[in-house]
N, C-alpha and C positions, 0 to 999 in steps of 0.2 A: 631556775626560779622556784621560790618557795612561798607558801602562804602561811601567815601566822594569825592566830586568833587574837582578837583585841577585846571585843565585847559584843553582846547581843544588839545593843543600840548605843547611840552617842551619850545617853544619860545613865547607862547601866554601870553600877559599881558592884564590886564583889567583896565589900567589907563584911557583910553579914552572911552567916550560914543559911539564912532564909531564902537566898537567891538560888535558883536551880541552875548552877553553873554546869553541872554534868549534862543537862539537856541542851543548854546553849552550845557547849563545846561539841557534843556529838552531832548536832545539826550542822555545825561548821565542818566537821570531819567528813560527814556523809556527803555534803555538797562538794567539797574539794575532791573527794574520791570519785564522785560521779563525773565531775568536770574533767579530771586529769587521768582517771583510770588507775591511780596509784596513791598509796599513802606516803610515798617518798617525797611528794611535793609539799608536805606539811612540815613547817619549821617547828622544831621542838624547843626553841627558845623564843619566848614571846614577851609582850608587854601588855598587861591587862589595863583596861581603862582606869584612869586616875591612880595607877600603881596600887590598885586595891586588891586585896586578897587575904582573907583570913587563913589561918593555918589549914583548916579543914577544906576550904576552897582550893588552895594550892595543892594539897594532897589529892583532891578529887581530880584536878587537871593532870597531875603526875600519873595517876592510876588509870586513866582512860586509854582506849585504843588510840594510838598515835599521840600519847601523852607527852607532857613537857619534861624537860630535864633542867631548864633554866628560865630565869625571868630577868628582863631588863628593868632596872630601877630608875628612880627619878634622876634627872640631870641637874638637880639643885639640892637643897637641904631638906626637902620633904622626906619623911619616913615612908618607906615602901613596904607594902604587903604586911606580913606579920612580924617583921624584924624588930628587935628591941633597939633601944637607943644605942647601946654599946655595939651591937652588930652593925647598925647603920653607920656608926662612926668608923668602924673597921673597914667597911665597904667603901666609904668615901675616901679613906686614906690609901687603900690597897686596890681599889677598883674591881676586885672580885672577892666574893665571900661564898664559901661552900658550907652549906648546912648539912653536916655529916649525919646528923640524926634523921633527917628527912630526905637526904640525897637530892637536894636542889641547889643549883649554883645561881647566885645573884650577880649580875653584871651591872656596874655603875656606868650609865651612859655619859658620854661627853655631851656638851650642849647641843641642842637640836639646831638644824640649819637656819631656822628663822631668827635666831638670836644674832644681833649685831656683834661683830667681832668673833664670829664663829671660829675662824681659822686661828685666832690667837690661842685657843685651847690646844691646838696641835703644836704651835711654835714654842709653847712653854712646857710641853711634855718632855720628860727625860726618856726619849724613845729607846735608849739602850736598856732601860729597866722597866719599860712599859709592857703591857700585855702583848701577846702574840696576835691579837686582833683588836680592832676598834669598831664599836657599834655606834652608828649615828643614824638619825632619822629626821623626818619632817612630817607635818600633817599635809595631806594631799591638797588641802585648801590653800596652802602657802607655796605650792610648787612654782607658780609663775614668778613670785618675788624672790625665790631662793635658788633658782636654776644656776645663776652664775656662781653662787657659793658652793653648790654641789660640784660644778666643774672644777673650781679651784681646789676643793677638798680632794677630789679624785687625783688631781695632778700632784698634790702633796703626798697622797698615799703612794703613788707610783714612784715619786722621787725618794721616798723613804723605805722602799722595799716591801710595801704591802701589796697583796693581791686580793682579788675578789673571792669571798668564801662565805661561809655561814658559821656563826659562833658555835653551834652544836658540834661542829667537826673539831673544835679546839678545846673542848672541855674534857677533862680527864677525871 
């Protein structure tokens, strides 16, 4: 089990450099370390609230103790973080974009579990040319309504040779 930072609060966005993301993240890291006794339980690939993050904020997260190496991006056409329109289009078409200048990997999410037709995303994937891993998620407030979809998705994963893991172990 790993824990990933999302935001200080439900309405917190990290679009602006005026937000003290370093303090928010270190409070999270300290709490997880205190709870688990290790930094190994912190996921180094996360999704910031609203897919927000200026370049400075993303670099701040990267450079923190137990910092990030990757970010999950929007599961739709929204632009995520500091990416340009061209980078976002590349990400949408290729599912992974590595920002070599800043050493951050961006991973395009498949649709979240609460979307109707969630599994059709998998049925239409060219799995032979797809990524070594698939990131999917749901909001905890939707777990009751999506539990069957989660079970179906995990069966699809098993049937198609996927195993449980964390994205950070697959980034090179």
